[in-house]
C-alpha positions as CSV (number, residue, x, y, z in Angstrom):
1,M,-154.2,-28.4,126.5
2,A,-151.5,-26.2,128.5
3,G,-148.5,-25.0,126.8
4,P,-145.4,-22.9,128.1
5,D,-146.2,-19.4,129.5
6,I,-145.3,-17.2,126.4
7,K,-144.4,-13.7,127.3
8,R,-144.2,-10.3,125.8
9,K,-140.3,-10.4,125.5
10,D,-140.8,-14.0,123.8
11,I,-142.4,-12.7,120.9
12,L,-140.3,-9.5,120.7
13,E,-137.3,-12.0,120.5
14,A,-139.1,-14.2,118.0
15,S,-140.2,-11.2,115.8
16,K,-136.8,-8.9,116.1
17,G,-136.5,-6.9,112.5
18,M,-139.9,-7.1,112.3
19,L,-142.0,-3.7,112.5
20,Q,-143.2,-4.2,115.9
21,K,-145.3,-1.2,116.1
22,Q,-147.7,-1.6,119.6
23,L,-151.2,-0.7,118.7
24,Y,-154.5,-0.9,120.1
25,V,-157.7,-2.5,118.6
26,V,-161.1,-1.1,119.8
27,F,-164.3,-4.0,119.0
28,T,-167.3,-1.8,119.2
29,K,-170.5,-3.3,118.7
30,P,-174.4,-2.3,119.8
31,T,-176.0,-2.7,122.7
32,N,-179.6,-2.4,121.8
33,G,-180.1,-2.4,118.4
34,L,-179.2,-0.4,115.2
35,G,-181.7,2.9,116.4
36,P,-179.1,4.3,118.9
37,V,-176.3,3.6,116.6
38,M,-177.8,5.6,113.8
39,E,-178.9,8.4,116.4
40,N,-175.0,9.3,116.9
41,I,-173.2,7.9,113.9
42,E,-173.0,11.7,112.7
43,P,-170.8,12.9,116.1
44,H,-169.2,9.3,116.5
45,L,-167.7,10.3,112.6
46,K,-166.6,13.5,113.7
47,F,-164.4,12.0,116.4
48,Q,-162.9,9.7,114.2
49,V,-162.1,12.5,111.9
50,E,-160.4,14.0,114.9
51,L,-158.8,11.4,116.0
52,E,-157.6,10.8,112.4
53,E,-156.3,14.6,112.5
54,K,-154.2,14.1,115.5
55,G,-152.6,11.3,114.5
56,I,-154.5,8.7,117.1
57,M,-156.0,6.9,114.2
58,F,-154.1,4.3,112.4
59,G,-157.6,2.6,110.6
60,A,-161.2,1.9,111.4
61,G,-164.5,0.4,109.5
62,P,-167.3,-1.6,110.1
63,F,-167.3,-5.0,109.9
64,W,-169.8,-6.5,107.2
65,A,-172.3,-9.3,108.1
66,D,-171.3,-12.9,106.3
67,D,-173.6,-11.4,103.3
68,E,-171.4,-9.1,102.7
69,E,-174.0,-6.4,102.5
70,T,-175.9,-6.3,105.9
71,W,-174.3,-3.6,108.5
72,E,-175.4,-5.1,112.3
73,G,-173.7,-2.1,113.8
74,E,-170.2,-3.6,114.4
75,G,-167.0,-1.7,113.9
76,M,-163.1,-1.7,114.7
77,V,-161.1,1.2,115.5
78,I,-157.3,0.4,115.3
79,I,-155.4,4.0,117.3
80,R,-152.0,4.7,118.8
81,A,-151.8,5.1,122.3
82,G,-148.9,4.8,125.0
83,S,-150.8,2.1,126.9
84,L,-153.9,-0.3,127.1
85,A,-155.2,2.7,130.0
86,E,-154.7,5.5,127.7
87,A,-156.4,3.4,124.2
88,R,-159.3,2.5,126.8
89,Q,-159.7,6.4,127.5
90,I,-159.9,7.3,124.2
91,A,-162.5,4.8,123.4
92,E,-164.6,6.2,126.3
93,T,-164.4,9.3,124.8
94,D,-166.0,8.2,121.9
95,P,-169.5,9.6,121.5
96,M,-170.5,6.6,120.4
97,H,-169.4,4.9,123.8
98,K,-170.5,7.7,125.5
99,S,-174.1,7.3,124.8
100,G,-174.1,3.7,125.3
101,A,-175.8,3.0,121.9
102,R,-172.1,0.7,121.7
103,S,-170.0,-1.1,124.3
104,F,-166.2,-1.8,123.4
105,E,-163.3,-3.8,123.9
106,V,-159.9,-2.6,123.4
107,R,-157.0,-5.7,122.9
108,P,-153.2,-4.6,122.3
109,W,-151.9,-5.6,119.1
110,L,-148.3,-6.2,117.9
111,L,-148.3,-5.0,114.0
112,N,-145.4,-6.8,112.7
113,E,-145.7,-8.4,109.3
114,G,-147.8,-6.9,106.3
115,T,-147.6,-4.2,103.5
116,V,-149.5,-1.1,102.3
117,T,-148.9,0.3,98.5
118,I,-150.4,3.7,98.3
119,K,-151.0,5.5,94.3
120,V,-151.5,8.6,94.1
121,R,-152.3,10.0,90.1
122,Y,-150.8,14.0,90.3
123,S,-152.8,14.8,87.0
124,D,-156.4,14.4,88.8
125,G,-155.9,13.8,92.4
126,S,-157.2,10.0,92.0
127,R,-155.8,7.6,94.8
128,E,-155.8,4.4,95.6
129,V,-154.8,2.0,98.4
130,T,-153.9,-1.8,98.6
C-alpha cells in the first residue's frame, strides 16, 4: 500500500515543540556465535566507557532473548553524532566491530517523547534511574 511521501521536514513540523533531539542507534549482532563476542567484550566495554566519558554515548546495552534470561550477543548503542556518516565511523571503531565479532547497522533516530527521572541519595550515594 503506497502512501504519501513523508519527509523529515514533515515530521519536524508535526512534532514542533517536542524535544527533536537527533541521535543515532547502532544495532549490533554476532557474526559467528558468541565465542568471538566474548573474546572482544573487554575492549568493547572499555570503548563504550570512553564514548560515555567523551559525551558521545547516550545509552547502550544488551538485548535479552525472549526468555529474559539468555543473551544471544545482540545489543544496541545510542550515540550523539553530527551525521549518519559520523555515527557509522564511530561504530566502525568499536573493537567488537573491527574484529568482525559483530556486524552493525546504524539508523538515524529522532528522540521526541519520553521522560527520565534520576534520584540521588546524598547520605549513601545511592542512585536510581526510572
